[in-house]
Every structure is written in C-alpha cells, then in structure tokens.
N, CA, C and O atoms as CSV, one atom per row, in Angstrom:
chain,resi,resn,atom,element,x,y,z
A,1,GLN,N,N,145.766,110.782,35.924
A,1,GLN,CA,C,145.905,111.556,37.146
A,1,GLN,C,C,146.688,112.828,36.844
A,1,GLN,O,O,147.755,112.786,36.233
A,2,VAL,N,N,146.144,113.947,37.279
A,2,VAL,CA,C,146.800,115.228,37.057
A,2,VAL,C,C,147.982,115.381,38.005
A,2,VAL,O,O,147.889,115.058,39.190
A,3,GLN,N,N,149.073,115.869,37.479
A,3,GLN,CA,C,150.240,116.187,38.295
A,3,GLN,C,C,150.644,117.630,38.046
A,3,GLN,O,O,150.632,118.114,36.914
A,4,LEU,N,N,151.004,118.309,39.139
A,4,LEU,CA,C,151.398,119.707,39.082
A,4,LEU,C,C,152.755,119.852,39.759
A,4,LEU,O,O,152.955,119.366,40.872
A,5,VAL,N,N,153.672,120.511,39.094
A,5,VAL,CA,C,155.011,120.715,39.654
A,5,VAL,C,C,155.371,122.188,39.538
A,5,VAL,O,O,155.495,122.729,38.439
A,6,GLU,N,N,155.538,122.833,40.703
A,6,GLU,CA,C,155.891,124.244,40.735
A,6,GLU,C,C,157.403,124.431,40.690
A,6,GLU,O,O,158.167,123.556,41.097
A,7,SER,N,N,157.812,125.581,40.189
A,7,SER,CA,C,159.222,125.963,40.203
A,7,SER,C,C,159.313,127.483,40.189
A,7,SER,O,O,158.332,128.171,39.905
A,8,GLY,N,N,160.493,127.996,40.497
A,8,GLY,CA,C,160.727,129.429,40.396
A,8,GLY,C,C,160.769,130.186,41.697
A,8,GLY,O,O,161.023,131.390,41.707
A,9,GLY,N,N,160.522,129.496,42.807
A,9,GLY,CA,C,160.586,130.184,44.089
A,9,GLY,C,C,162.022,130.524,44.472
A,9,GLY,O,O,162.973,130.101,43.814
A,10,GLY,N,N,162.162,131.299,45.552
A,10,GLY,CA,C,163.496,131.660,46.012
A,10,GLY,C,C,163.476,132.839,46.952
A,10,GLY,O,O,162.425,133.242,47.451
A,11,LEU,N,N,164.657,133.387,47.187
A,11,LEU,CA,C,164.833,134.542,48.061
A,11,LEU,C,C,164.991,135.793,47.202
A,11,LEU,O,O,165.785,135.816,46.261
A,12,VAL,N,N,164.233,136.824,47.534
A,12,VAL,CA,C,164.298,138.065,46.766
A,12,VAL,C,C,164.157,139.243,47.724
A,12,VAL,O,O,163.496,139.135,48.756
A,13,GLN,N,N,164.772,140.351,47.384
A,13,GLN,CA,C,164.671,141.544,48.218
A,13,GLN,C,C,163.342,142.248,48.002
A,13,GLN,O,O,162.737,142.118,46.938
A,14,PRO,N,N,162.886,142.989,48.993
A,14,PRO,CA,C,161.654,143.775,48.807
A,14,PRO,C,C,161.751,144.660,47.567
A,14,PRO,O,O,162.775,145.294,47.313
A,15,GLY,N,N,160.665,144.687,46.807
A,15,GLY,CA,C,160.649,145.431,45.554
A,15,GLY,C,C,161.079,144.621,44.355
A,15,GLY,O,O,160.941,145.070,43.217
A,16,GLY,N,N,161.595,143.440,44.593
A,16,GLY,CA,C,162.060,142.589,43.513
A,16,GLY,C,C,160.950,141.798,42.848
A,16,GLY,O,O,159.771,141.960,43.162
A,17,SER,N,N,161.355,140.932,41.913
A,17,SER,CA,C,160.400,140.144,41.133
A,17,SER,C,C,160.791,138.672,41.102
A,17,SER,O,O,161.965,138.315,41.201
A,18,LEU,N,N,159.787,137.845,40.963
A,18,LEU,CA,C,159.964,136.412,40.738
A,18,LEU,C,C,158.872,135.956,39.800
A,18,LEU,O,O,157.795,136.551,39.749
A,19,CYS,N,N,159.155,134.886,39.048
A,19,CYS,CA,C,158.139,134.276,38.208
A,19,CYS,C,C,158.024,132.810,38.581
A,19,CYS,O,O,158.973,132.045,38.415
A,20,LEU,N,N,156.872,132.422,39.079
A,20,LEU,CA,C,156.598,131.030,39.403
A,20,LEU,C,C,155.975,130.343,38.204
A,20,LEU,O,O,155.158,130.921,37.487
A,21,SER,N,N,156.376,129.099,38.001
A,21,SER,CA,C,155.810,128.295,36.927
A,21,SER,C,C,155.231,127.017,37.497
A,21,SER,O,O,155.692,126.515,38.522
A,22,CYS,N,N,154.218,126.494,36.826
A,22,CYS,CA,C,153.590,125.246,37.235
A,22,CYS,C,C,153.412,124.394,35.986
A,22,CYS,O,O,152.677,124.756,35.066
A,23,ALA,N,N,154.096,123.259,35.972
A,23,ALA,CA,C,153.977,122.324,34.852
A,23,ALA,C,C,152.825,121.369,35.111
A,23,ALA,O,O,152.753,120.736,36.164
A,24,PHE,N,N,151.928,121.272,34.144
A,24,PHE,CA,C,150.707,120.461,34.251
A,24,PHE,C,C,150.864,119.222,33.377
A,24,PHE,O,O,151.275,119.326,32.221
A,25,SER,N,N,150.537,118.051,33.921
A,25,SER,CA,C,150.613,116.834,33.121
A,25,SER,C,C,149.558,115.839,33.557
A,25,SER,O,O,148.984,115.963,34.640
A,26,GLY,N,N,149.306,114.858,32.717
A,26,GLY,CA,C,148.382,113.781,33.047
A,26,GLY,C,C,147.033,113.878,32.371
A,26,GLY,O,O,146.374,112.860,32.161
A,27,ARG,N,N,146.624,115.040,32.038
A,27,ARG,CA,C,145.356,115.286,31.340
A,27,ARG,C,C,145.565,116.492,30.424
A,27,ARG,O,O,146.635,117.101,30.418
A,28,THR,N,N,144.541,116.825,29.658
A,28,THR,CA,C,144.637,118.027,28.842
A,28,THR,C,C,144.330,119.255,29.683
A,28,THR,O,O,143.283,119.331,30.327
A,29,ILE,N,N,145.246,120.216,29.674
A,29,ILE,CA,C,145.085,121.422,30.488
A,29,ILE,C,C,143.891,122.252,30.024
A,29,ILE,O,O,143.405,123.113,30.757
A,30,LEU,N,N,143.426,121.993,28.816
A,30,LEU,CA,C,142.319,122.768,28.259
A,30,LEU,C,C,141.041,122.640,29.074
A,30,LEU,O,O,140.176,123.513,29.001
A,31,SER,N,N,140.907,121.574,29.846
A,31,SER,CA,C,139.680,121.329,30.599
A,31,SER,C,C,139.726,121.843,32.025
A,31,SER,O,O,138.796,121.616,32.798
A,32,TYR,N,N,140.805,122.539,32.383
A,32,TYR,CA,C,141.029,122.874,33.782
A,32,TYR,C,C,141.158,124.371,34.033
A,32,TYR,O,O,141.766,125.105,33.255
A,33,THR,N,N,140.567,124.797,35.147
A,33,THR,CA,C,140.861,126.097,35.720
A,33,THR,C,C,142.085,125.917,36.615
A,33,THR,O,O,142.178,124.929,37.343
A,34,LEU,N,N,143.016,126.854,36.568
A,34,LEU,CA,C,144.226,126.792,37.371
A,34,LEU,C,C,144.274,127.947,38.367
A,34,LEU,O,O,143.835,129.060,38.079
A,35,GLY,N,N,144.817,127.651,39.539
A,35,GLY,CA,C,144.904,128.690,40.558
A,35,GLY,C,C,146.230,128.650,41.295
A,35,GLY,O,O,146.937,127.642,41.288
A,36,TRP,N,N,146.552,129.769,41.933
A,36,TRP,CA,C,147.694,129.862,42.831
A,36,TRP,C,C,147.182,130.233,44.219
A,36,TRP,O,O,146.361,131.137,44.378
A,37,PHE,N,N,147.685,129.517,45.210
A,37,PHE,CA,C,147.370,129.795,46.607
A,37,PHE,C,C,148.695,129.907,47.358
A,37,PHE,O,O,149.740,129.493,46.857
A,38,ARG,N,N,148.639,130.467,48.553
A,38,ARG,CA,C,149.866,130.556,49.353
A,38,ARG,C,C,149.545,130.358,50.827
A,38,ARG,O,O,148.428,130.600,51.283
A,39,GLN,N,N,150.556,129.913,51.552
A,39,GLN,CA,C,150.400,129.716,52.985
A,39,GLN,C,C,151.648,130.192,53.696
A,39,GLN,O,O,152.738,129.659,53.490
A,40,ALA,N,N,151.479,131.197,54.532
A,40,ALA,CA,C,152.571,131.724,55.336
A,40,ALA,C,C,152.616,130.977,56.666
A,40,ALA,O,O,151.611,130.400,57.079
A,41,PRO,N,N,153.758,130.979,57.339
A,41,PRO,CA,C,153.871,130.277,58.624
A,41,PRO,C,C,152.825,130.769,59.626
A,41,PRO,O,O,152.667,131.971,59.839
A,42,GLY,N,N,152.127,129.831,60.227
A,42,GLY,CA,C,151.135,130.172,61.233
A,42,GLY,C,C,149.831,130.712,60.696
A,42,GLY,O,O,148.959,131.118,61.463
A,43,LYS,N,N,149.690,130.721,59.379
A,43,LYS,CA,C,148.466,131.254,58.779
A,43,LYS,C,C,147.792,130.202,57.914
A,43,LYS,O,O,148.409,129.208,57.529
A,44,GLU,N,N,146.514,130.433,57.613
A,44,GLU,CA,C,145.790,129.524,56.744
A,44,GLU,C,C,146.160,129.790,55.282
A,44,GLU,O,O,146.615,130.874,54.916
A,45,ARG,N,N,145.950,128.773,54.480
A,45,ARG,CA,C,146.190,128.917,53.051
A,45,ARG,C,C,145.197,129.936,52.480
A,45,ARG,O,O,144.021,129.944,52.842
A,46,GLU,N,N,145.693,130.790,51.584
A,46,GLU,CA,C,144.839,131.832,51.029
A,46,GLU,C,C,144.943,131.882,49.509
A,46,GLU,O,O,145.954,131.503,48.918
A,47,PHE,N,N,143.887,132.351,48.912
A,47,PHE,CA,C,143.824,132.515,47.460
A,47,PHE,C,C,144.737,133.649,47.023
A,47,PHE,O,O,144.810,134.691,47.674
A,48,VAL,N,N,145.436,133.432,45.906
A,48,VAL,CA,C,146.277,134.468,45.317
A,48,VAL,C,C,145.724,134.890,43.960
A,48,VAL,O,O,145.473,136.070,43.715
A,49,SER,N,N,145.538,133.905,43.083
A,49,SER,CA,C,145.076,134.222,41.732
A,49,SER,C,C,144.558,132.959,41.071
A,49,SER,O,O,144.918,131.849,41.462
A,50,ALA,N,N,143.709,133.134,40.063
A,50,ALA,CA,C,143.200,132.010,39.285
A,50,ALA,C,C,142.947,132.467,37.858
A,50,ALA,O,O,142.728,133.650,37.595
A,51,ILE,N,N,142.980,131.511,36.949
A,51,ILE,CA,C,142.745,131.818,35.545
A,51,ILE,C,C,141.817,130.770,34.958
A,51,ILE,O,O,141.895,129.589,35.295
A,52,SER,N,N,140.945,131.218,34.082
A,52,SER,CA,C,139.900,130.358,33.548
A,52,SER,C,C,140.457,129.329,32.567
A,52,SER,O,O,141.603,129.392,32.122
A,53,ARG,N,N,139.591,128.394,32.263
A,53,ARG,CA,C,139.929,127.314,31.344
A,53,ARG,C,C,140.438,127.845,30.000
A,53,ARG,O,O,141.370,127.284,29.423
A,54,ASN,N,N,139.835,128.912,29.508
A,54,ASN,CA,C,140.243,129.450,28.209
A,54,ASN,C,C,141.403,130.438,28.315
A,54,ASN,O,O,141.869,130.982,27.314
A,55,GLY,N,N,141.858,130.660,29.551
A,55,GLY,CA,C,143.003,131.542,29.735
A,55,GLY,C,C,142.717,133.009,29.558
A,55,GLY,O,O,143.644,133.815,29.480
A,56,ILE,N,N,141.446,133.376,29.493
A,56,ILE,CA,C,141.088,134.768,29.217
A,56,ILE,C,C,140.690,135.519,30.475
A,56,ILE,O,O,141.021,136.695,30.628
A,57,VAL,N,N,139.985,134.852,31.376
A,57,VAL,CA,C,139.495,135.511,32.590
A,57,VAL,C,C,140.426,135.201,33.756
A,57,VAL,O,O,140.768,134.042,33.991
A,58,ALA,N,N,140.835,136.238,34.487
A,58,ALA,CA,C,141.712,136.060,35.640
A,58,ALA,C,C,141.146,136.802,36.834
A,58,ALA,O,O,140.412,137.778,36.683
A,59,ASN,N,N,141.491,136.336,38.010
A,59,ASN,CA,C,141.049,136.964,39.247
A,59,ASN,C,C,142.233,137.013,40.210
A,59,ASN,O,O,143.091,136.130,40.197
A,60,TYR,N,N,142.270,138.041,41.036
A,60,TYR,CA,C,143.381,138.236,41.966
A,60,TYR,C,C,142.872,138.617,43.345
A,60,TYR,O,O,141.841,139.275,43.484
A,61,ALA,N,N,143.611,138.192,44.361
A,61,ALA,CA,C,143.348,138.686,45.702
A,61,ALA,C,C,143.671,140.176,45.745
A,61,ALA,O,O,144.559,140.644,45.033
A,62,ASP,N,N,142.962,140.906,46.566
A,62,ASP,CA,C,143.186,142.350,46.657
A,62,ASP,C,C,144.633,142.664,47.035
A,62,ASP,O,O,145.192,143.669,46.596
A,63,SER,N,N,145.228,141.807,47.843
A,63,SER,CA,C,146.579,142.056,48.338
A,63,SER,C,C,147.650,141.982,47.247
A,63,SER,O,O,148.757,142.487,47.436
A,64,VAL,N,N,147.335,141.360,46.109
A,64,VAL,CA,C,148.330,141.214,45.047
A,64,VAL,C,C,147.906,141.913,43.766
A,64,VAL,O,O,148.677,141.967,42.808
A,65,LYS,N,N,146.711,142.440,43.734
A,65,LYS,CA,C,146.194,143.069,42.524
A,65,LYS,C,C,147.098,144.219,42.095
A,65,LYS,O,O,147.463,145.072,42.905
A,66,GLY,N,N,147.453,144.233,40.817
A,66,GLY,CA,C,148.329,145.268,40.286
A,66,GLY,C,C,149.806,144.927,40.376
A,66,GLY,O,O,150.642,145.596,39.769
A,67,ARG,N,N,150.127,143.878,41.138
A,67,ARG,CA,C,151.531,143.475,41.284
A,67,ARG,C,C,151.798,142.098,40.669
A,67,ARG,O,O,152.887,141.850,40.152
A,68,PHE,N,N,150.804,141.204,40.726
A,68,PHE,CA,C,150.957,139.845,40.223
A,68,PHE,C,C,150.152,139.692,38.928
A,68,PHE,O,O,149.105,140.314,38.744
A,69,THR,N,N,150.676,138.845,38.040
A,69,THR,CA,C,149.970,138.540,36.799
A,69,THR,C,C,150.018,137.044,36.551
A,69,THR,O,O,151.090,136.439,36.544
A,70,ILE,N,N,148.840,136.447,36.345
A,70,ILE,CA,C,148.750,135.021,36.053
A,70,ILE,C,C,148.569,134.837,34.557
A,70,ILE,O,O,147.907,135.637,33.896
A,71,SER,N,N,149.166,133.770,34.029
A,71,SER,CA,C,148.999,133.462,32.611
A,71,SER,C,C,148.961,131.959,32.423
A,71,SER,O,O,149.534,131.206,33.211
A,72,LYS,N,N,148.277,131.527,31.367
A,72,LYS,CA,C,148.103,130.095,31.091
A,72,LYS,C,C,148.530,129.832,29.656
A,72,LYS,O,O,148.043,130.474,28.726
A,73,ASP,N,N,149.429,128.898,29.486
A,73,ASP,CA,C,149.912,128.519,28.161
A,73,ASP,C,C,149.414,127.116,27.872
A,73,ASP,O,O,150.022,126.135,28.299
A,74,ASN,N,N,148.298,127.020,27.139
A,74,ASN,CA,C,147.700,125.710,26.876
A,74,ASN,C,C,148.595,124.852,25.980
A,74,ASN,O,O,148.581,123.626,26.086
A,75,ALA,N,N,149.356,125.474,25.116
A,75,ALA,CA,C,150.227,124.723,24.212
A,75,ALA,C,C,151.392,124.075,24.960
A,75,ALA,O,O,151.849,122.990,24.599
A,76,ARG,N,N,151.869,124.757,26.014
A,76,ARG,CA,C,153.006,124.243,26.781
A,76,ARG,C,C,152.575,123.565,28.074
A,76,ARG,O,O,153.414,123.104,28.847
A,77,ASN,N,N,151.266,123.505,28.309
A,77,ASN,CA,C,150.739,122.882,29.537
A,77,ASN,C,C,151.341,123.517,30.779
A,77,ASN,O,O,151.834,122.820,31.666
A,78,MET,N,N,151.300,124.835,30.838
A,78,MET,CA,C,151.896,125.530,31.966
A,78,MET,C,C,151.035,126.724,32.394
A,78,MET,O,O,150.318,127.321,31.591
A,79,VAL,N,N,151.132,127.040,33.656
A,79,VAL,CA,C,150.553,128.268,34.193
A,79,VAL,C,C,151.651,128.977,34.975
A,79,VAL,O,O,152.432,128.344,35.686
A,80,SER,N,N,151.701,130.284,34.836
A,80,SER,CA,C,152.760,131.069,35.468
A,80,SER,C,C,152.170,132.181,36.333
A,80,SER,O,O,151.034,132.614,36.135
A,81,LEU,N,N,152.961,132.621,37.281
A,81,LEU,CA,C,152.573,133.740,38.128
A,81,LEU,C,C,153.751,134.701,38.189
A,81,LEU,O,O,154.749,134.429,38.856
A,82,GLN,N,N,153.633,135.817,37.498
A,82,GLN,CA,C,154.661,136.843,37.533
A,82,GLN,C,C,154.400,137.740,38.732
A,82,GLN,O,O,153.332,138.341,38.844
A,83,MET,N,N,155.368,137.829,39.618
A,83,MET,CA,C,155.211,138.589,40.854
A,83,MET,C,C,156.194,139.755,40.860
A,83,MET,O,O,157.408,139.549,40.858
A,84,ASN,N,N,155.677,140.955,40.867
A,84,ASN,CA,C,156.490,142.170,40.885
A,84,ASN,C,C,156.259,142.944,42.177
A,84,ASN,O,O,155.288,142.708,42.896
A,85,SER,N,N,157.167,143.868,42.456
A,85,SER,CA,C,157.045,144.733,43.648
A,85,SER,C,C,156.769,143.904,44.896
A,85,SER,O,O,155.866,144.206,45.676
A,86,LEU,N,N,157.551,142.873,45.064
A,86,LEU,CA,C,157.315,141.948,46.175
A,86,LEU,C,C,157.544,142.610,47.523
A,86,LEU,O,O,158.410,143.469,47.688
A,87,LYS,N,N,156.735,142.176,48.479
A,87,LYS,CA,C,156.779,142.715,49.840
A,87,LYS,C,C,157.089,141.584,50.822
A,87,LYS,O,O,156.843,140.418,50.513
A,88,PRO,N,N,157.616,141.909,51.982
A,88,PRO,CA,C,157.880,140.853,52.971
A,88,PRO,C,C,156.634,140.029,53.292
A,88,PRO,O,O,156.740,138.836,53.576
A,89,GLU,N,N,155.473,140.643,53.252
A,89,GLU,CA,C,154.246,139.910,53.556
A,89,GLU,C,C,153.834,138.943,52.453
A,89,GLU,O,O,152.871,138.195,52.622
A,90,ASP,N,N,154.540,138.943,51.337
A,90,ASP,CA,C,154.306,137.947,50.295
A,90,ASP,C,C,155.041,136.645,50.585
A,90,ASP,O,O,154.852,135.656,49.876
A,91,THR,N,N,155.871,136.634,51.613
A,91,THR,CA,C,156.610,135.432,51.980
A,91,THR,C,C,155.651,134.303,52.347
A,91,THR,O,O,154.791,134.460,53.214
A,92,ALA,N,N,155.811,133.166,51.676
A,92,ALA,CA,C,154.908,132.033,51.890
A,92,ALA,C,C,155.353,130.874,51.000
A,92,ALA,O,O,156.220,131.021,50.139
A,93,VAL,N,N,154.741,129.735,51.232
A,93,VAL,CA,C,154.842,128.634,50.274
A,93,VAL,C,C,153.695,128.818,49.285
A,93,VAL,O,O,152.535,128.953,49.676
A,94,TYR,N,N,154.036,128.821,48.015
A,94,TYR,CA,C,153.055,129.030,46.955
A,94,TYR,C,C,152.714,127.690,46.303
A,94,TYR,O,O,153.594,126.907,45.946
A,95,TYR,N,N,151.412,127.453,46.161
A,95,TYR,CA,C,150.915,126.207,45.606
A,95,TYR,C,C,150.128,126.461,44.319
A,95,TYR,O,O,149.348,127.407,44.215
A,96,CYS,N,N,150.360,125.598,43.363
A,96,CYS,CA,C,149.569,125.571,42.139
A,96,CYS,C,C,148.446,124.561,42.334
A,96,CYS,O,O,148.652,123.506,42.933
A,97,ALA,N,N,147.264,124.882,41.832
A,97,ALA,CA,C,146.117,123.989,41.991
A,97,ALA,C,C,145.307,123.952,40.696
A,97,ALA,O,O,145.333,124.888,39.897
A,98,ALA,N,N,144.588,122.847,40.514
A,98,ALA,CA,C,143.779,122.685,39.300
A,98,ALA,C,C,142.456,122.018,39.622
A,98,ALA,O,O,142.349,121.218,40.552
A,99,ARG,N,N,141.448,122.368,38.829
A,99,ARG,CA,C,140.160,121.710,38.939
A,99,ARG,C,C,139.512,121.710,37.570
A,99,ARG,O,O,139.741,122.607,36.759
A,100,THR,N,N,138.702,120.695,37.323
A,100,THR,CA,C,138.005,120.642,36.052
A,100,THR,C,C,136.946,121.734,36.005
A,100,THR,O,O,136.423,122.164,37.033
A,101,SER,N,N,136.648,122.166,34.803
A,101,SER,CA,C,135.682,123.236,34.629
A,101,SER,C,C,134.860,122.993,33.368
A,101,SER,O,O,135.406,122.727,32.297
A,102,ILE,N,N,133.549,123.088,33.510
A,102,ILE,CA,C,132.683,122.999,32.342
A,102,ILE,C,C,132.655,124.337,31.627
A,102,ILE,O,O,132.733,124.398,30.400
A,103,GLY,N,N,132.543,125.392,32.388
A,103,GLY,CA,C,132.515,126.725,31.819
A,103,GLY,C,C,133.887,127.171,31.367
A,103,GLY,O,O,134.877,126.956,32.065
A,104,TYR,N,N,133.951,127.796,30.192
A,104,TYR,CA,C,135.237,128.220,29.656
A,104,TYR,C,C,135.806,129.420,30.414
A,104,TYR,O,O,137.021,129.615,30.445
A,105,SER,N,N,134.942,130.215,31.019
A,105,SER,CA,C,135.383,131.455,31.664
A,105,SER,C,C,135.194,131.460,33.172
A,105,SER,O,O,135.330,132.505,33.808
A,106,THR,N,N,134.886,130.321,33.746
A,106,THR,CA,C,134.592,130.253,35.177
A,106,THR,C,C,135.864,130.210,36.000
A,106,THR,O,O,136.852,129.581,35.621
A,107,ILE,N,N,135.817,130.904,37.154
A,107,ILE,CA,C,136.952,130.924,38.078
A,107,ILE,C,C,136.452,130.600,39.479
A,107,ILE,O,O,135.359,131.009,39.871
A,108,TRP,N,N,137.254,129.870,40.217
A,108,TRP,CA,C,136.960,129.583,41.621
A,108,TRP,C,C,138.078,130.133,42.492
A,108,TRP,O,O,139.247,130.077,42.110
A,109,THR,N,N,137.732,130.661,43.648
A,109,THR,CA,C,138.732,131.216,44.557
A,109,THR,C,C,138.844,130.444,45.861
A,109,THR,O,O,139.743,130.711,46.659
A,110,GLU,N,N,137.944,129.488,46.093
A,110,GLU,CA,C,137.985,128.686,47.312
A,110,GLU,C,C,138.887,127.477,47.114
A,110,GLU,O,O,138.711,126.715,46.164
A,111,ASP,N,N,139.854,127.299,48.011
A,111,ASP,CA,C,140.801,126.195,47.836
A,111,ASP,C,C,140.126,124.837,47.934
A,111,ASP,O,O,140.618,123.862,47.366
A,112,SER,N,N,139.004,124.756,48.646
A,112,SER,CA,C,138.327,123.474,48.821
A,112,SER,C,C,137.716,122.960,47.519
A,112,SER,O,O,137.368,121.783,47.420
A,113,THR,N,N,137.585,123.825,46.531
A,113,THR,CA,C,136.991,123.410,45.263
A,113,THR,C,C,138.013,122.845,44.284
A,113,THR,O,O,137.643,122.336,43.226
A,114,TYR,N,N,139.281,122.930,44.624
A,114,TYR,CA,C,140.337,122.435,43.737
A,114,TYR,C,C,140.682,120.987,44.071
A,114,TYR,O,O,140.798,120.621,45.241
A,115,ASN,N,N,140.845,120.173,43.036
A,115,ASN,CA,C,141.056,118.743,43.205
A,115,ASN,C,C,142.527,118.341,43.258
A,115,ASN,O,O,142.887,117.363,43.914
A,116,TYR,N,N,143.363,119.091,42.573
A,116,TYR,CA,C,144.756,118.698,42.415
A,116,TYR,C,C,145.672,119.822,42.875
A,116,TYR,O,O,145.404,121.002,42.649
A,117,TRP,N,N,146.778,119.417,43.537
A,117,TRP,CA,C,147.704,120.385,44.114
A,117,TRP,C,C,149.145,119.978,43.834
A,117,TRP,O,O,149.476,118.794,43.779
A,118,GLY,N,N,149.985,120.981,43.660
A,118,GLY,CA,C,151.414,120.742,43.588
A,118,GLY,C,C,152.019,120.651,44.977
A,118,GLY,O,O,151.318,120.754,45.984
A,119,GLN,N,N,153.316,120.457,45.015
A,119,GLN,CA,C,154.007,120.272,46.288
A,119,GLN,C,C,154.380,121.602,46.936
A,119,GLN,O,O,154.734,121.643,48.115
A,120,GLY,N,N,154.304,122.673,46.181
A,120,GLY,CA,C,154.594,123.995,46.718
A,120,GLY,C,C,156.020,124.439,46.462
A,120,GLY,O,O,156.929,123.620,46.329
A,121,THR,N,N,156.201,125.752,46.395
A,121,THR,CA,C,157.538,126.332,46.237
A,121,THR,C,C,157.649,127.541,47.173
A,121,THR,O,O,156.733,128.359,47.263
A,122,GLN,N,N,158.780,127.635,47.860
A,122,GLN,CA,C,158.963,128.674,48.869
A,122,GLN,C,C,159.357,129.993,48.219
A,122,GLN,O,O,160.255,130.046,47.379
A,123,VAL,N,N,158.668,131.054,48.624
A,123,VAL,CA,C,159.033,132.414,48.238
A,123,VAL,C,C,159.328,133.194,49.507
A,123,VAL,O,O,158.483,133.288,50.397
A,124,THR,N,N,160.527,133.753,49.588
A,124,THR,CA,C,160.929,134.536,50.746
A,124,THR,C,C,161.346,135.925,50.293
A,124,THR,O,O,162.240,136.079,49.461
A,125,VAL,N,N,160.687,136.933,50.850
A,125,VAL,CA,C,160.990,138.323,50.507
A,125,VAL,C,C,161.614,138.965,51.739
A,125,VAL,O,O,160.947,139.199,52.746
A,126,SER,N,N,162.896,139.240,51.634
A,126,SER,CA,C,163.624,139.756,52.796
A,126,SER,C,C,164.880,140.480,52.342
A,126,SER,O,O,165.488,140.130,51.331
A,127,SER,N,N,165.259,141.503,53.115
A,127,SER,CA,C,166.493,142.210,52.823
A,127,SER,C,C,167.639,141.637,53.644
A,127,SER,O,O,168.772,142.107,53.535
C-alpha cells in the first residue's frame, strides 16, 4: 500500500518561499506519476502541478506557472514543490497524490485519476 506524507507547510509573507516535500513509501516510486493539488477554504480541490514517472516531464496550473517548481527524486523516494513569490491566493491545504503509470512521460491533472493521497499540509500566505 502506497503511503504519502507531506511536510514543509507553514506561514509565510507575500513574496516569500516555501518548499513542500512528500515522502513516498510502500511501493517503488519509479512506477508512479506524482502530483500536487490544493484546496482553499470554501473552494474545490484544484490541480497545482504534476511530474511524470521518469521525472522529466512536468505540468503546472497557469496560476503557479513560473513561480512553482516540482521535482522527483527516485533515489530518495520523494517529490518536492518549490514555491516562490507566494501570494495570499496560494493559501490552501496542499496535498500530494500518486497514481500508477505505464507511460514514462505521462501526466494527469484530474484529481479523480489519482489513487493515493497524503494527509495534506497547510500553507498560509499572509502579512
């Protein structure tokens, strides 16, 4: 059974940075596409970023493009999300998600396609 544990959330001022990490265990991370989603109060969960099984192809929501960077470390069984130039509208609970993938470069952006989820980590951007 795959387990995902997020860390790195917290309170940061607008314009600041945070790096979220997700520890993957239970299976080999090499077979999985990993994604980050977020949910703000009163809103639906939304796609943030995803990275392919081989760690080469990445995709980002338009709202975070150019500010966030996703990376996958297959040797350490981890996926990270570096968040720069944070804005108050980035405030949300951030979730790490995983799904098996046959294709080495395939990415999914729909949360319904992901099988495994972490418990979430709170990110608050406020002055």
